[in-house]
N, C-alpha and C positions, 0 to 999 in steps of 0.2 A: 299982812303976810299971807301969801297964798298957801294952799294945802300941800303942795309939793315942798315948799320951803318949811312948812310946819313939821314935816317928817323928820327934819334935822334937829328939831327942838323938843322931842318927846322925852320926858324925864321919868314918868311913872305910868303905871297901868291906866290911871284915869285919863291921862293925856291921849293914850291910844284909843280908848273908848270914845272920848269926846270927838276926836277927829273922824272916827268911823261913823259916828252919828251925823256929823255936819257936812262931810264932803260929798260932792257929786262927781268926783273925779275917779273913774274906774281904775286908773293906774295907781292912785293912792290907796284905794281899797285893796288892790292886789298886794301891794307892799305891806299893808297892815295885816293881811291874812297870813303872812309868813310867821307872824308872832305866835307865842305860846299861850295867849290868853283866850280861853273859850268864850268869855263874855264879849270880847271884841269880835270873834267870829259871829256871835249871835247878832251883834249890832250891824255887821256887814250884811248878814242875811236879811235884816230888816230894812236895809237901805235900798230905796227904789233905784239907785244908780248902779247897783251890783249887776255886772254882766253875767250871762248864762255860764260861760266857762268858769268863772270864779265860783258861782253857786255849785256847780258840779264838783269842783275841787274841794270846796268846803264840806260837801255832803259825805265825803269819805274820811274826813278828819276824825280822829278818835281822842277822847279825853276820859270822861267817865260816862257811864250809861245815861245818867240824867242829862248831862250836857250834850251828849250825842243825840239823844232823842229830842231835846229842845231844838237843836240845830236842824235836824231832819224836818221837824214840823215847820220851822221858819222857811227853810228852803222849799218845801212842798207848797207853801202858800205864796211864794214869790211869783209875781206875774211875768218876770223875765224868763222863767224856766218853762220852756215849751218844747214841743216836738220830741225828738229822740232823747233829749236830756230829761224831759219829764217822764217819758216811758222808762228810761233807765233808772230813775228814782223809784219807780214802782218795783223794779227788780231788786234794788238795794234794800228797800223796806222789807220785801219778802225774805231776803237773806237775814236781815236783822231779826225778823220775827222767828225764823228757824233757829237762830242763835240764842233766843230767849231774852232779847233785849227789850221787848215790848214797845216798839215805836208806834204806839196806838195813835198818838196825836198826829203824826205824819200820815198814817193810813187814812185817818178821817179827813185831813186837809186834802189829800189826793182825791178822795171821794167827792169832795166839793168842786173839783175841777171838771167843767163840762167837756173839755177836750179829751178826756180819758174815757174809753169805753166802759160801760157798766159791767160787762163780763170780766174785764181785766181786774176791776176793783172787787167784784165778788170773789174772784180767784184769790185775791190778796187776803180776804177775810177767811179763807179756808186753808191757809198755810199753817203748818205746825207752829205753834206758839200764839196763834190767834185765838181769842176767847169768844164765847157767845156774846159777851158784852161788846166786844169790838165789832162783831158781825152786825149787831143791832145798831151801833153807832154809824157804821158804814151805810147800812140800809136807810137810816134817817137822813144822812148827808146826801145820799143819792136822790132821795125823794124831794129834797129841798132845792136841788139844782134847777136853774132856770130852763134847762133843756128838757125837763120832765113834764 
């Protein structure tokens, strides 16, 4: 049975998760993202086949602070997120910092991305809600980048 057909035979949350892990079909991933299971969103964000537009839409999904921060970290690390979408994620992480959500893992993942300018990431570390610990972690991630 192909993955599109498998969508018709999902019976419980584990079925959704399993399909999100194994499929390489972006349309199937998009359909799975409509669901309410944050652990499925996480698996979609881990999936190498997830397209940029889907990652962007996942980045704004909200559930709990822990799930939201985990999802942002996974999206920030995904290689398909580039260009304007990646820059937009920096802005989103800044908003979440100001809200007090502490998306520190996402900020550090962004600092590991050589396509983002150092100044932009240092700016992120100085947003309200950013701690001295986060600034140190950003500095370490920037120092470890291959472009440094």
